[in-house]
All heavy atoms as TSV, in Angstrom:
chain	resi	resn	atom	element	x	y	z
A	1	MET	N	N	-43.131	17.470	20.170
A	1	MET	CA	C	-42.847	18.372	19.072
A	1	MET	C	C	-43.514	17.822	17.802
A	1	MET	O	O	-43.337	16.666	17.444
A	1	MET	CB	C	-41.337	18.487	18.877
A	1	MET	CG	C	-40.947	19.466	17.810
A	1	MET	SD	S	-39.177	19.753	17.710
A	1	MET	CE	C	-38.668	18.387	16.729
A	2	PHE	N	N	-44.284	18.644	17.129
A	2	PHE	CA	C	-45.012	18.292	15.913
A	2	PHE	C	C	-44.309	18.954	14.740
A	2	PHE	O	O	-44.245	20.168	14.665
A	2	PHE	CB	C	-46.458	18.789	16.065
A	2	PHE	CG	C	-47.396	18.297	15.016
A	2	PHE	CD1	C	-47.606	16.947	14.818
A	2	PHE	CD2	C	-48.098	19.197	14.239
A	2	PHE	CE1	C	-48.492	16.498	13.860
A	2	PHE	CE2	C	-48.981	18.762	13.283
A	2	PHE	CZ	C	-49.180	17.408	13.089
A	3	THR	N	N	-43.733	18.148	13.837
A	3	THR	CA	C	-42.964	18.705	12.726
A	3	THR	C	C	-43.735	18.600	11.415
A	3	THR	O	O	-44.745	17.897	11.332
A	3	THR	CB	C	-41.612	17.982	12.568
A	3	THR	OG1	O	-41.854	16.621	12.215
A	3	THR	CG2	C	-40.786	18.061	13.836
A	4	LEU	N	N	-43.250	19.262	10.397
A	4	LEU	CA	C	-43.874	19.244	9.076
A	4	LEU	C	C	-43.893	17.835	8.495
A	4	LEU	O	O	-44.778	17.481	7.732
A	4	LEU	CB	C	-43.133	20.201	8.149
A	4	LEU	CG	C	-43.797	20.534	6.818
A	4	LEU	CD1	C	-45.166	21.147	7.035
A	4	LEU	CD2	C	-42.931	21.474	6.023
A	5	LYS	N	N	-42.955	17.013	8.891
A	5	LYS	CA	C	-42.909	15.621	8.432
A	5	LYS	C	C	-44.126	14.819	8.913
A	5	LYS	O	O	-44.574	13.900	8.248
A	5	LYS	CB	C	-41.630	14.964	8.930
A	5	LYS	CG	C	-41.416	13.552	8.442
A	5	LYS	CD	C	-40.224	12.943	9.107
A	5	LYS	CE	C	-40.705	12.044	10.118
A	5	LYS	NZ	N	-40.436	11.113	10.878
A	6	ASP	N	N	-44.699	15.193	10.056
A	6	ASP	CA	C	-45.816	14.465	10.663
A	6	ASP	C	C	-47.184	14.905	10.153
A	6	ASP	O	O	-48.185	14.276	10.478
A	6	ASP	CB	C	-45.784	14.652	12.190
A	6	ASP	CG	C	-44.452	14.237	12.783
A	6	ASP	OD1	O	-43.887	13.237	12.312
A	6	ASP	OD2	O	-43.974	14.917	13.706
A	7	VAL	N	N	-47.243	15.964	9.366
A	7	VAL	CA	C	-48.520	16.517	8.905
A	7	VAL	C	C	-49.088	15.656	7.783
A	7	VAL	O	O	-48.362	15.200	6.907
A	7	VAL	CB	C	-48.322	17.978	8.428
A	7	VAL	CG1	C	-49.619	18.571	7.913
A	7	VAL	CG2	C	-47.779	18.830	9.565
A	8	LYS	N	N	-50.405	15.446	7.806
A	8	LYS	CA	C	-51.088	14.651	6.783
A	8	LYS	C	C	-51.415	15.515	5.565
A	8	LYS	O	O	-51.381	16.737	5.624
A	8	LYS	CB	C	-52.393	14.074	7.350
A	8	LYS	CG	C	-52.215	13.266	8.612
A	8	LYS	CD	C	-51.486	11.982	8.329
A	8	LYS	CE	C	-51.399	11.145	9.587
A	8	LYS	NZ	N	-50.175	10.454	9.744
A	9	CYS	N	N	-51.783	14.865	4.462
A	9	CYS	CA	C	-52.135	15.568	3.223
A	9	CYS	C	C	-53.349	16.475	3.425
A	9	CYS	O	O	-54.240	16.169	4.215
A	9	CYS	CB	C	-52.458	14.559	2.133
A	9	CYS	SG	S	-51.037	13.656	1.563
A	10	ASP	N	N	-53.365	17.591	2.695
A	10	ASP	CA	C	-54.444	18.588	2.712
A	10	ASP	C	C	-54.676	19.201	4.086
A	10	ASP	O	O	-55.775	19.641	4.392
A	10	ASP	CB	C	-55.755	17.990	2.176
A	10	ASP	CG	C	-55.629	17.572	0.727
A	10	ASP	OD1	O	-54.961	18.303	-0.038
A	10	ASP	OD2	O	-56.180	16.523	0.354
A	11	GLN	N	N	-53.657	19.253	4.913
A	11	GLN	CA	C	-53.745	19.877	6.227
A	11	GLN	C	C	-52.932	21.165	6.212
A	11	GLN	O	O	-51.813	21.194	5.694
A	11	GLN	CB	C	-53.216	18.922	7.296
A	11	GLN	CG	C	-53.481	19.366	8.704
A	11	GLN	CD	C	-53.031	18.311	9.721
A	11	GLN	OE1	O	-52.466	17.288	9.365
A	11	GLN	NE2	N	-53.280	18.585	10.974
A	12	LYS	N	N	-53.503	22.227	6.773
A	12	LYS	CA	C	-52.824	23.521	6.810
A	12	LYS	C	C	-52.291	23.760	8.217
A	12	LYS	O	O	-53.000	23.568	9.199
A	12	LYS	CB	C	-53.803	24.636	6.421
A	12	LYS	CG	C	-53.132	25.928	6.089
A	12	LYS	CD	C	-54.108	26.892	5.456
A	12	LYS	CE	C	-53.360	28.083	4.912
A	12	LYS	NZ	N	-54.234	28.981	4.182
A	13	VAL	N	N	-51.029	24.170	8.291
A	13	VAL	CA	C	-50.361	24.426	9.571
A	13	VAL	C	C	-49.599	25.748	9.490
A	13	VAL	O	O	-49.455	26.323	8.412
A	13	VAL	CB	C	-49.388	23.276	9.934
A	13	VAL	CG1	C	-50.130	21.998	10.211
A	13	VAL	CG2	C	-48.360	23.074	8.846
A	14	VAL	N	N	-49.111	26.196	10.631
A	14	VAL	CA	C	-48.321	27.429	10.702
A	14	VAL	C	C	-46.958	27.081	11.288
A	14	VAL	O	O	-46.866	26.332	12.257
A	14	VAL	CB	C	-49.026	28.485	11.586
A	14	VAL	CG1	C	-48.169	29.726	11.738
A	14	VAL	CG2	C	-50.371	28.841	10.998
A	15	VAL	N	N	-45.898	27.623	10.693
A	15	VAL	CA	C	-44.536	27.366	11.157
A	15	VAL	C	C	-44.346	28.020	12.520
A	15	VAL	O	O	-44.624	29.205	12.708
A	15	VAL	CB	C	-43.494	27.906	10.154
A	15	VAL	CG1	C	-42.080	27.712	10.690
A	15	VAL	CG2	C	-43.655	27.235	8.801
A	16	LYS	N	N	-43.877	27.222	13.468
A	16	LYS	CA	C	-43.659	27.705	14.825
A	16	LYS	C	C	-42.181	28.006	15.083
A	16	LYS	O	O	-41.843	29.013	15.684
A	16	LYS	CB	C	-44.161	26.642	15.807
A	16	LYS	CG	C	-44.167	27.037	17.233
A	16	LYS	CD	C	-44.818	25.938	18.058
A	16	LYS	CE	C	-44.787	26.263	19.532
A	16	LYS	NZ	N	-45.330	25.146	20.323
A	17	LYS	N	N	-41.291	27.099	14.608
A	17	LYS	CA	C	-39.862	27.277	14.856
A	17	LYS	C	C	-39.063	26.468	13.846
A	17	LYS	O	O	-39.498	25.423	13.387
A	17	LYS	CB	C	-39.517	26.794	16.274
A	17	LYS	CG	C	-38.100	27.048	16.682
A	17	LYS	CD	C	-37.866	26.694	18.132
A	17	LYS	CE	C	-36.432	27.003	18.490
A	17	LYS	NZ	N	-36.142	26.689	19.892
A	18	LEU	N	N	-37.887	26.968	13.494
A	18	LEU	CA	C	-36.971	26.258	12.599
A	18	LEU	C	C	-35.779	25.762	13.398
A	18	LEU	O	O	-35.206	26.504	14.192
A	18	LEU	CB	C	-36.460	27.174	11.493
A	18	LEU	CG	C	-37.479	27.666	10.480
A	18	LEU	CD1	C	-36.815	28.656	9.533
A	18	LEU	CD2	C	-38.073	26.526	9.716
A	19	TYR	N	N	-35.434	24.510	13.174
A	19	TYR	CA	C	-34.243	23.938	13.798
A	19	TYR	C	C	-33.179	23.792	12.724
A	19	TYR	O	O	-33.421	24.023	11.561
A	19	TYR	CB	C	-34.569	22.578	14.422
A	19	TYR	CG	C	-35.532	22.690	15.576
A	19	TYR	CD1	C	-36.891	22.493	15.397
A	19	TYR	CD2	C	-35.078	23.026	16.835
A	19	TYR	CE1	C	-37.781	22.619	16.450
A	19	TYR	CE2	C	-35.962	23.151	17.902
A	19	TYR	CZ	C	-37.308	22.944	17.703
A	19	TYR	OH	O	-38.180	23.076	18.747
A	20	GLY	N	N	-32.009	23.396	13.113
A	20	GLY	CA	C	-30.927	23.256	12.147
A	20	GLY	C	C	-29.883	24.330	12.363
A	20	GLY	O	O	-30.073	25.265	13.131
A	21	GLU	N	N	-28.795	24.194	11.637
A	21	GLU	CA	C	-27.667	25.101	11.813
A	21	GLU	C	C	-27.162	25.599	10.473
A	21	GLU	O	O	-27.259	24.911	9.461
A	21	GLU	CB	C	-26.523	24.365	12.524
A	21	GLU	CG	C	-26.892	23.763	13.848
A	21	GLU	CD	C	-26.351	24.546	15.001
A	21	GLU	OE1	O	-25.377	25.279	14.803
A	21	GLU	OE2	O	-26.912	24.437	16.097
A	22	GLY	N	N	-26.631	26.775	10.470
A	22	GLY	CA	C	-25.903	27.324	9.338
A	22	GLY	C	C	-26.621	27.318	8.009
A	22	GLY	O	O	-27.727	27.812	7.874
A	23	ALA	N	N	-25.966	26.720	7.019
A	23	ALA	CA	C	-26.434	26.760	5.638
A	23	ALA	C	C	-27.770	26.051	5.450
A	23	ALA	O	O	-28.597	26.493	4.657
A	23	ALA	CB	C	-25.391	26.137	4.722
A	24	THR	N	N	-28.013	24.982	6.188
A	24	THR	CA	C	-29.275	24.254	6.052
A	24	THR	C	C	-30.447	25.114	6.487
A	24	THR	O	O	-31.450	25.222	5.778
A	24	THR	CB	C	-29.239	22.955	6.887
A	24	THR	OG1	O	-28.103	22.198	6.507
A	24	THR	CG2	C	-30.485	22.141	6.668
A	25	LYS	N	N	-30.324	25.736	7.639
A	25	LYS	CA	C	-31.389	26.607	8.143
A	25	LYS	C	C	-31.584	27.798	7.206
A	25	LYS	O	O	-32.698	28.203	6.909
A	25	LYS	CB	C	-31.052	27.075	9.554
A	25	LYS	CG	C	-32.153	27.894	10.186
A	25	LYS	CD	C	-31.813	28.226	11.623
A	25	LYS	CE	C	-32.911	29.042	12.273
A	25	LYS	NZ	N	-32.604	29.344	13.667
A	26	ARG	N	N	-30.514	28.359	6.731
A	26	ARG	CA	C	-30.577	29.512	5.821
A	26	ARG	C	C	-31.283	29.137	4.515
A	26	ARG	O	O	-32.069	29.906	3.975
A	26	ARG	CB	C	-29.148	30.002	5.527
A	26	ARG	CG	C	-29.089	31.231	4.684
A	26	ARG	CD	C	-29.358	32.441	5.553
A	26	ARG	NE	N	-30.269	33.306	4.834
A	26	ARG	CZ	C	-31.012	34.232	5.387
A	26	ARG	NH1	N	-30.995	34.423	6.670
A	26	ARG	NH2	N	-31.799	34.987	4.691
A	27	ARG	N	N	-30.993	27.940	3.995
A	27	ARG	CA	C	-31.621	27.479	2.755
A	27	ARG	C	C	-33.133	27.342	2.927
A	27	ARG	O	O	-33.914	27.746	2.058
A	27	ARG	CB	C	-31.012	26.137	2.333
A	27	ARG	CG	C	-31.517	25.630	1.007
A	27	ARG	CD	C	-30.731	24.408	0.531
A	27	ARG	NE	N	-30.550	23.386	1.530
A	27	ARG	CZ	C	-31.456	22.446	1.837
A	27	ARG	NH1	N	-32.603	22.418	1.218
A	27	ARG	NH2	N	-31.195	21.546	2.749
A	28	ILE	N	N	-33.566	26.797	4.063
A	28	ILE	CA	C	-35.003	26.667	4.338
A	28	ILE	C	C	-35.648	28.048	4.427
A	28	ILE	O	O	-36.731	28.275	3.880
A	28	ILE	CB	C	-35.232	25.853	5.626
A	28	ILE	CG1	C	-34.815	24.396	5.396
A	28	ILE	CG2	C	-36.690	25.911	6.061
A	28	ILE	CD1	C	-34.790	23.556	6.640
A	29	MET	N	N	-34.995	28.985	5.075
A	29	MET	CA	C	-35.528	30.342	5.196
A	29	MET	C	C	-35.571	31.036	3.834
A	29	MET	O	O	-36.510	31.774	3.536
A	29	MET	CB	C	-34.697	31.145	6.192
A	29	MET	CG	C	-34.865	30.670	7.613
A	29	MET	SD	S	-33.784	31.500	8.779
A	29	MET	CE	C	-34.475	33.126	8.789
A	30	ASP	N	N	-34.579	30.799	2.994
A	30	ASP	CA	C	-34.551	31.389	1.654
A	30	ASP	C	C	-35.681	30.873	0.776
A	30	ASP	O	O	-36.103	31.554	-0.160
A	30	ASP	CB	C	-33.207	31.122	0.969
A	30	ASP	CG	C	-32.076	31.952	1.557
A	30	ASP	OD1	O	-32.370	32.943	2.265
A	30	ASP	OD2	O	-30.905	31.608	1.317
A	31	MET	N	N	-36.185	29.679	1.066
A	31	MET	CA	C	-37.313	29.122	0.314
A	31	MET	C	C	-38.642	29.738	0.744
A	31	MET	O	O	-39.677	29.436	0.165
A	31	MET	CB	C	-37.366	27.602	0.484
A	31	MET	CG	C	-36.278	26.882	-0.262
A	31	MET	SD	S	-36.486	25.096	-0.220
A	31	MET	CE	C	-35.640	24.675	1.279
A	32	GLY	N	N	-38.622	30.587	1.773
A	32	GLY	CA	C	-39.837	31.271	2.207
A	32	GLY	C	C	-40.477	30.681	3.447
A	32	GLY	O	O	-41.543	31.120	3.867
A	33	ILE	N	N	-39.851	29.688	4.039
A	33	ILE	CA	C	-40.407	29.070	5.240
A	33	ILE	C	C	-39.788	29.750	6.454
A	33	ILE	O	O	-38.646	29.486	6.821
A	33	ILE	CB	C	-40.129	27.558	5.251
A	33	ILE	CG1	C	-40.771	26.918	4.021
A	33	ILE	CG2	C	-40.655	26.921	6.518
A	33	ILE	CD1	C	-40.446	25.463	3.839
A	34	THR	N	N	-40.558	30.657	7.046
A	34	THR	CA	C	-40.117	31.384	8.233
A	34	THR	C	C	-41.193	31.290	9.304
A	34	THR	O	O	-42.304	30.847	9.042
A	34	THR	CB	C	-39.846	32.862	7.901
A	34	THR	OG1	O	-41.020	33.433	7.335
A	34	THR	CG2	C	-38.690	33.014	6.925
A	35	LYS	N	N	-40.860	31.702	10.503
A	35	LYS	CA	C	-41.792	31.644	11.626
A	35	LYS	C	C	-43.073	32.416	11.298
A	35	LYS	O	O	-43.021	33.534	10.799
A	35	LYS	CB	C	-41.124	32.232	12.873
A	35	LYS	CG	C	-41.963	32.123	14.109
A	35	LYS	CD	C	-41.222	32.669	15.304
A	35	LYS	CE	C	-42.103	32.609	16.533
A	35	LYS	NZ	N	-41.435	33.158	17.697
A	36	GLY	N	N	-44.226	31.784	11.557
A	36	GLY	CA	C	-45.513	32.414	11.330
A	36	GLY	C	C	-46.089	32.223	9.936
A	36	GLY	O	O	-47.204	32.654	9.653
A	37	THR	N	N	-45.371	31.554	9.052
A	37	THR	CA	C	-45.816	31.347	7.678
A	37	THR	C	C	-46.796	30.175	7.605
A	37	THR	O	O	-46.488	29.087	8.094
A	37	THR	CB	C	-44.617	31.034	6.765
A	37	THR	OG1	O	-43.672	32.080	6.865
A	37	THR	CG2	C	-45.046	30.879	5.317
A	38	PRO	N	N	-47.980	30.365	6.997
A	38	PRO	CA	C	-48.889	29.227	6.806
A	38	PRO	C	C	-48.380	28.310	5.698
A	38	PRO	O	O	-47.871	28.777	4.678
A	38	PRO	CB	C	-50.215	29.873	6.418
A	38	PRO	CG	C	-49.890	31.262	6.029
A	38	PRO	CD	C	-48.562	31.623	6.591
A	39	VAL	N	N	-48.517	27.009	5.913
A	39	VAL	CA	C	-48.040	25.999	4.969
A	39	VAL	C	C	-49.148	24.964	4.777
A	39	VAL	O	O	-49.729	24.472	5.744
A	39	VAL	CB	C	-46.768	25.295	5.505
A	39	VAL	CG1	C	-46.324	24.191	4.570
A	39	VAL	CG2	C	-45.649	26.284	5.715
A	40	LEU	N	N	-49.432	24.629	3.525
A	40	LEU	CA	C	-50.414	23.603	3.197
A	40	LEU	C	C	-49.672	22.399	2.628
A	40	LEU	O	O	-48.928	22.531	1.650
A	40	LEU	CB	C	-51.420	24.115	2.160
A	40	LEU	CG	C	-52.394	23.092	1.590
A	40	LEU	CD1	C	-53.360	22.615	2.667
A	40	LEU	CD2	C	-53.159	23.680	0.428
A	41	VAL	N	N	-49.864	21.242	3.243
A	41	VAL	CA	C	-49.229	20.020	2.749
A	41	VAL	C	C	-50.096	19.470	1.626
A	41	VAL	O	O	-51.239	19.104	1.829
A	41	VAL	CB	C	-49.060	18.977	3.880
A	41	VAL	CG1	C	-48.494	17.681	3.336
A	41	VAL	CG2	C	-48.169	19.534	4.964
A	42	ARG	N	N	-49.559	19.445	0.418
A	42	ARG	CA	C	-50.300	19.003	-0.767
A	42	ARG	C	C	-50.249	17.487	-0.930
A	42	ARG	O	O	-51.264	16.850	-1.087
A	42	ARG	CB	C	-49.731	19.671	-2.017
A	42	ARG	CG	C	-49.703	21.180	-1.997
A	42	ARG	CD	C	-51.033	21.758	-2.246
A	42	ARG	NE	N	-51.423	21.364	-3.594
A	42	ARG	CZ	C	-52.497	21.780	-4.199
A	42	ARG	NH1	N	-53.297	22.604	-3.598
A	42	ARG	NH2	N	-52.789	21.376	-5.403
A	43	ARG	N	N	-49.042	16.940	-0.948
A	43	ARG	CA	C	-48.853	15.509	-1.174
A	43	ARG	C	C	-47.658	15.001	-0.373
A	43	ARG	O	O	-46.739	15.749	-0.108
A	43	ARG	CB	C	-48.568	15.224	-2.642
A	43	ARG	CG	C	-49.723	15.434	-3.543
A	43	ARG	CD	C	-49.354	15.043	-4.958
A	43	ARG	NE	N	-49.873	16.123	-5.812
A	43	ARG	CZ	C	-49.324	16.524	-6.923
A	43	ARG	NH1	N	-48.231	15.979	-7.353
A	43	ARG	NH2	N	-49.863	17.482	-7.624
A	44	VAL	N	N	-47.716	13.727	-0.056
A	44	VAL	CA	C	-46.579	13.057	0.572
A	44	VAL	C	C	-46.315	11.806	-0.251
A	44	VAL	O	O	-47.230	11.040	-0.546
A	44	VAL	CB	C	-46.884	12.676	2.039
A	44	VAL	CG1	C	-45.706	11.958	2.663
A	44	VAL	CG2	C	-47.237	13.917	2.857
A	45	ALA	N	N	-45.084	11.607	-0.647
A	45	ALA	CA	C	-44.711	10.428	-1.431
A	45	ALA	C	C	-44.971	9.154	-0.624
A	45	ALA	O	O	-45.009	9.196	0.612
A	45	ALA	CB	C	-43.250	10.522	-1.831
A	46	PRO	N	N	-45.166	8.022	-1.290
A	46	PRO	CA	C	-45.482	6.772	-0.588
A	46	PRO	C	C	-44.510	6.405	0.536
A	46	PRO	O	O	-44.928	5.906	1.568
A	46	PRO	CB	C	-45.429	5.718	-1.702
A	46	PRO	CG	C	-45.751	6.472	-2.938
A	46	PRO	CD	C	-45.157	7.847	-2.743
A	47	LEU	N	N	-43.248	6.657	0.363
A	47	LEU	CA	C	-42.288	6.358	1.423
A	47	LEU	C	C	-42.003	7.569	2.309
A	47	LEU	O	O	-41.105	7.534	3.142
A	47	LEU	CB	C	-40.982	5.830	0.816
A	47	LEU	CG	C	-41.123	4.506	0.055
A	47	LEU	CD1	C	-39.803	4.131	-0.584
A	47	LEU	CD2	C	-41.617	3.409	0.965
A	48	GLY	N	N	-42.746	8.655	2.120
A	48	GLY	CA	C	-42.605	9.838	2.964
A	48	GLY	C	C	-41.568	10.834	2.505
A	48	GLY	O	O	-41.338	11.836	3.171
A	49	ASP	N	N	-40.933	10.574	1.391
A	49	ASP	CA	C	-39.874	11.479	0.933
A	49	ASP	C	C	-39.980	11.660	-0.574
A	49	ASP	O	O	-39.884	10.675	-1.305
A	49	ASP	CB	C	-38.522	10.866	1.282
A	49	ASP	CG	C	-37.378	11.856	1.253
A	49	ASP	OD1	O	-37.646	13.062	1.245
A	49	ASP	OD2	O	-36.217	11.412	1.253
A	50	PRO	N	N	-40.230	12.790	-1.120
A	50	PRO	CA	C	-40.345	14.121	-0.520
A	50	PRO	C	C	-41.783	14.473	-0.106
A	50	PRO	O	O	-42.722	13.745	-0.391
A	50	PRO	CB	C	-39.898	15.042	-1.654
A	50	PRO	CG	C	-40.359	14.344	-2.890
A	50	PRO	CD	C	-40.211	12.869	-2.590
A	51	VAL	N	N	-41.895	15.624	0.530
A	51	VAL	CA	C	-43.184	16.194	0.940
A	51	VAL	C	C	-43.415	17.424	0.075
A	51	VAL	O	O	-42.548	18.292	-0.001
A	51	VAL	CB	C	-43.147	16.601	2.429
A	51	VAL	CG1	C	-44.439	17.249	2.847
A	51	VAL	CG2	C	-42.827	15.409	3.306
A	52	GLU	N	N	-44.552	17.496	-0.594
A	52	GLU	CA	C	-44.865	18.655	-1.432
A	52	GLU	C	C	-45.788	19.589	-0.657
A	52	GLU	O	O	-46.833	19.173	-0.165
A	52	GLU	CB	C	-45.548	18.215	-2.724
A	52	GLU	CG	C	-45.768	19.365	-3.682
A	52	GLU	CD	C	-46.389	18.908	-4.982
A	52	GLU	OE1	O	-45.919	17.912	-5.546
A	52	GLU	OE2	O	-47.342	19.570	-5.422
A	53	VAL	N	N	-45.393	20.850	-0.540
A	53	VAL	CA	C	-46.161	21.843	0.217
A	53	VAL	C	C	-46.407	23.084	-0.631
A	53	VAL	O	O	-45.705	23.326	-1.610
A	53	VAL	CB	C	-45.420	22.250	1.518
A	53	VAL	CG1	C	-45.241	21.068	2.438
A	53	VAL	CG2	C	-44.093	22.902	1.234
A	54	THR	N	N	-47.423	23.847	-0.240
A	54	THR	CA	C	-47.668	25.158	-0.832
A	54	THR	C	C	-47.337	26.183	0.233
A	54	THR	O	O	-47.887	26.146	1.338
A	54	THR	CB	C	-49.139	25.301	-1.275
A	54	THR	OG1	O	-49.418	24.292	-2.247
A	54	THR	CG2	C	-49.393	26.670	-1.876
A	55	VAL	N	N	-46.423	27.081	-0.098
A	55	VAL	CA	C	-45.999	28.120	0.835
A	55	VAL	C	C	-45.851	29.429	0.060
A	55	VAL	O	O	-45.229	29.453	-0.998
A	55	VAL	CB	C	-44.695	27.717	1.566
A	55	VAL	CG1	C	-43.559	27.493	0.614
A	55	VAL	CG2	C	-44.299	28.728	2.601
A	56	ARG	N	N	-46.455	30.476	0.570
A	56	ARG	CA	C	-46.392	31.808	-0.043
A	56	ARG	C	C	-46.779	31.813	-1.524
A	56	ARG	O	O	-46.198	32.515	-2.341
A	56	ARG	CB	C	-45.015	32.419	0.134
A	56	ARG	CG	C	-44.646	32.636	1.589
A	56	ARG	CD	C	-43.309	33.314	1.712
A	56	ARG	NE	N	-42.870	33.326	3.080
A	56	ARG	CZ	C	-42.962	34.386	3.882
A	56	ARG	NH1	N	-43.483	35.502	3.461
A	56	ARG	NH2	N	-42.503	34.309	5.117
A	57	GLY	N	N	-47.761	30.962	-1.900
A	57	GLY	CA	C	-48.281	30.967	-3.256
A	57	GLY	C	C	-47.544	30.111	-4.265
A	57	GLY	O	O	-47.854	30.139	-5.447
A	58	TYR	N	N	-46.551	29.338	-3.837
A	58	TYR	CA	C	-45.878	28.456	-4.787
A	58	TYR	C	C	-45.697	27.065	-4.179
A	58	TYR	O	O	-45.758	26.888	-2.974
A	58	TYR	CB	C	-44.540	29.032	-5.260
A	58	TYR	CG	C	-43.445	29.091	-4.228
A	58	TYR	CD1	C	-42.519	28.079	-4.122
A	58	TYR	CD2	C	-43.333	30.177	-3.362
A	58	TYR	CE1	C	-41.510	28.118	-3.180
A	58	TYR	CE2	C	-42.331	30.235	-2.426
A	58	TYR	CZ	C	-41.425	29.212	-2.336
A	58	TYR	OH	O	-40.435	29.265	-1.392
A	59	GLU	N	N	-45.497	26.090	-5.052
A	59	GLU	CA	C	-45.337	24.698	-4.646
A	59	GLU	C	C	-43.860	24.406	-4.416
A	59	GLU	O	O	-43.005	24.855	-5.179
A	59	GLU	CB	C	-45.895	23.778	-5.719
A	59	GLU	CG	C	-47.282	24.171	-6.140
A	59	GLU	CD	C	-48.303	23.100	-5.900
A	59	GLU	OE1	O	-47.923	21.934	-5.868
A	59	GLU	OE2	O	-49.466	23.462	-5.743
A	60	LEU	N	N	-43.599	23.655	-3.372
A	60	LEU	CA	C	-42.231	23.374	-2.961
A	60	LEU	C	C	-42.133	21.923	-2.516
A	60	LEU	O	O	-43.027	21.432	-1.827
A	60	LEU	CB	C	-41.866	24.311	-1.812
A	60	LEU	CG	C	-40.527	24.186	-1.134
A	60	LEU	CD1	C	-39.411	24.562	-2.101
A	60	LEU	CD2	C	-40.477	25.094	0.073
A	61	SER	N	N	-41.098	21.237	-2.902
A	61	SER	CA	C	-40.851	19.862	-2.443
A	61	SER	C	C	-39.697	19.877	-1.458
A	61	SER	O	O	-38.642	20.445	-1.730
A	61	SER	CB	C	-40.514	18.946	-3.616
A	61	SER	OG	O	-41.628	18.776	-4.430
A	62	LEU	N	N	-39.916	19.238	-0.323
A	62	LEU	CA	C	-38.908	19.185	0.731
A	62	LEU	C	C	-38.516	17.745	1.029
A	62	LEU	O	O	-39.377	16.859	1.024
A	62	LEU	CB	C	-39.456	19.797	2.024
A	62	LEU	CG	C	-39.733	21.280	2.044
A	62	LEU	CD1	C	-40.509	21.642	3.296
A	62	LEU	CD2	C	-38.436	22.048	1.999
A	63	ARG	N	N	-37.257	17.540	1.311
A	63	ARG	CA	C	-36.806	16.223	1.772
A	63	ARG	C	C	-37.381	15.971	3.156
A	63	ARG	O	O	-37.655	16.888	3.922
A	63	ARG	CB	C	-35.291	16.188	1.862
A	63	ARG	CG	C	-34.611	16.327	0.558
A	63	ARG	CD	C	-33.097	16.218	0.774
A	63	ARG	NE	N	-32.437	16.868	-0.326
A	63	ARG	CZ	C	-31.532	17.807	-0.221
A	63	ARG	NH1	N	-31.132	18.212	0.967
A	63	ARG	NH2	N	-31.002	18.353	-1.279
A	64	LYS	N	N	-37.500	14.705	3.500
A	64	LYS	CA	C	-38.019	14.333	4.814
A	64	LYS	C	C	-37.128	14.888	5.929
A	64	LYS	O	O	-37.617	15.369	6.949
A	64	LYS	CB	C	-38.109	12.813	4.921
A	64	LYS	CG	C	-38.829	12.337	6.135
A	64	LYS	CD	C	-39.060	10.837	6.280
A	64	LYS	CE	C	-38.462	9.924	5.298
A	64	LYS	NZ	N	-38.705	8.507	5.611
A	65	ALA	N	N	-35.823	14.883	5.712
A	65	ALA	CA	C	-34.881	15.397	6.724
A	65	ALA	C	C	-35.084	16.894	6.944
A	65	ALA	O	O	-34.994	17.378	8.075
A	65	ALA	CB	C	-33.452	15.110	6.298
A	66	ASP	N	N	-35.360	17.645	5.866
A	66	ASP	CA	C	-35.598	19.079	6.000
A	66	ASP	C	C	-36.943	19.348	6.655
A	66	ASP	O	O	-37.073	20.253	7.480
A	66	ASP	CB	C	-35.535	19.765	4.636
A	66	ASP	CG	C	-34.136	19.766	4.038
A	66	ASP	OD1	O	-33.170	19.570	4.802
A	66	ASP	OD2	O	-34.018	19.956	2.820
A	67	ALA	N	N	-37.959	18.564	6.305
A	67	ALA	CA	C	-39.292	18.736	6.887
A	67	ALA	C	C	-39.276	18.443	8.393
A	67	ALA	O	O	-40.045	19.038	9.146
A	67	ALA	CB	C	-40.298	17.823	6.196
A	68	GLN	N	N	-38.380	17.583	8.812
A	68	GLN	CA	C	-38.273	17.242	10.236
A	68	GLN	C	C	-37.691	18.395	11.051
A	68	GLN	O	O	-37.879	18.457	12.257
A	68	GLN	CB	C	-37.413	15.991	10.385
A	68	GLN	CG	C	-37.539	15.315	11.706
A	68	GLN	CD	C	-36.933	13.939	11.684
A	68	GLN	OE1	O	-36.257	13.551	10.723
A	68	GLN	NE2	N	-37.146	13.190	12.733
A	69	MET	N	N	-37.014	19.334	10.412
A	69	MET	CA	C	-36.424	20.476	11.118
A	69	MET	C	C	-37.398	21.627	11.285
A	69	MET	O	O	-37.043	22.661	11.858
A	69	MET	CB	C	-35.198	20.973	10.357
A	69	MET	CG	C	-34.024	20.058	10.435
A	69	MET	SD	S	-32.570	20.831	9.768
A	69	MET	CE	C	-32.484	20.066	8.190
A	70	ILE	N	N	-38.634	21.502	10.765
A	70	ILE	CA	C	-39.604	22.589	10.806
A	70	ILE	C	C	-40.721	22.228	11.781
A	70	ILE	O	O	-41.532	21.335	11.516
A	70	ILE	CB	C	-40.189	22.844	9.399
A	70	ILE	CG1	C	-39.059	23.150	8.413
A	70	ILE	CG2	C	-41.209	23.976	9.441
A	70	ILE	CD1	C	-39.468	23.101	6.957
A	71	GLU	N	N	-40.737	22.896	12.942
A	71	GLU	CA	C	-41.783	22.654	13.936
A	71	GLU	C	C	-43.006	23.471	13.559
A	71	GLU	O	O	-42.899	24.649	13.211
A	71	GLU	CB	C	-41.297	23.056	15.331
A	71	GLU	CG	C	-42.294	22.750	16.411
A	71	GLU	CD	C	-41.788	23.092	17.800
A	71	GLU	OE1	O	-40.585	23.372	17.962
A	71	GLU	OE2	O	-42.626	23.125	18.721
A	72	VAL	N	N	-44.186	22.839	13.605
A	72	VAL	CA	C	-45.436	23.500	13.212
A	72	VAL	C	C	-46.481	23.337	14.310
A	72	VAL	O	O	-46.357	22.531	15.213
A	72	VAL	CB	C	-45.969	22.908	11.879
A	72	VAL	CG1	C	-45.012	23.193	10.741
A	72	VAL	CG2	C	-46.243	21.438	11.985
A	73	GLN	N	N	-47.542	24.121	14.159
A	73	GLN	CA	C	-48.681	24.006	15.092
A	73	GLN	C	C	-49.975	24.007	14.332
A	73	GLN	O	O	-50.050	24.455	13.235
A	73	GLN	CB	C	-48.681	25.120	16.110
A	73	GLN	CG	C	-48.724	26.514	15.522
A	73	GLN	CD	C	-48.630	27.569	16.590
A	73	GLN	OE1	O	-48.499	27.259	17.759
A	73	GLN	NE2	N	-48.685	28.806	16.208
């Protein structure tokens, strides 16, 4: 399984599946990250947390734990 946490800087991927339950999954979906959405990883902090991505035309910072719940291809 290849997650958003594993993606390198300046790499573009497409969301394949969201994991998680309840409010956490809903919060990720409310941010615009849904199945089939292209995501560009802009920056990754030195320790890997947070990950800055561009999704649907805006910049978004995700915690490493949240990025691990997003399977990409």
